C-alpha positions in Angstrom: 22.8 15.8 -75.1 25.1 15.8 -72.1 24.7 19.5 -71.4 21.3 18.7 -70.5 22.7 15.7 -67.9 24.6 17.8 -66.4 22.5 21.1 -66.2 19.7 18.1 -64.7 22.9 17.4 -62.1 23.6 21.0 -61.0 19.8 21.5 -60.6 19.7 18.5 -58.4 23.0 19.4 -56.3 21.3 22.9 -56.3 17.8 22.3 -55.0 19.2 19.7 -52.3 21.2 22.4 -51.0 18.2 25.4 -51.0 16.8 22.5 -49.2 19.2 22.2 -46.6 19.8 25.7 -46.4 15.5 26.3 -45.6 15.1 23.2 -43.5 17.7 24.7 -41.1 16.0 28.6 -41.6 13.0 27.4 -40.4 14.2 25.1 -37.3 16.9 27.2 -35.9 15.5 30.8 -36.6 11.6 31.0 -37.7 10.2 28.3 -34.9 12.0 29.8 -31.9 10.5 33.2 -32.5 7.3 31.6 -33.5 7.5 29.7 -30.0 8.3 33.2 -28.5 5.2 34.5 -29.6 2.6 31.8 -29.1 4.6 30.7 -25.4 5.0 26.6 -27.1 7.8 25.8 -26.9 7.5 22.4 -29.5 5.1 22.2 -32.3 5.6 18.5 -32.6 2.2 18.1 -31.4 0.4 20.6 -32.9 -2.3 19.4 -35.8 -4.6 21.2 -37.5 -7.2 18.9 -39.2 -8.5 20.0 -42.9 -10.5 17.1 -43.1 -11.0 13.6 -42.0 -8.2 11.4 -42.8 -11.1 8.8 -43.5 -14.5 9.7 -45.1 -17.4 8.8 -43.4 -19.7 6.1 -45.7 -23.0 6.9 -45.1 -26.4 4.7 -46.9 -22.9 3.0 -48.9 -21.8 6.2 -50.3 -18.9 8.3 -49.3 -19.3 11.6 -48.1 -16.4 13.6 -48.4 
């Protein structure tokens, strides 16, 4: 029982560390390279909408 808790704690710590490493890698290395090729210095306002956030209501029915 105690070894399962220790394993869970270790996995959570490693997941947090891996998330920080990936976030740093993307923000410091990958995004500037993409910005050089696309000519955009900031991607904060770039959005690609896959589907509308609010579905349309036609004739009392929701259309997705």
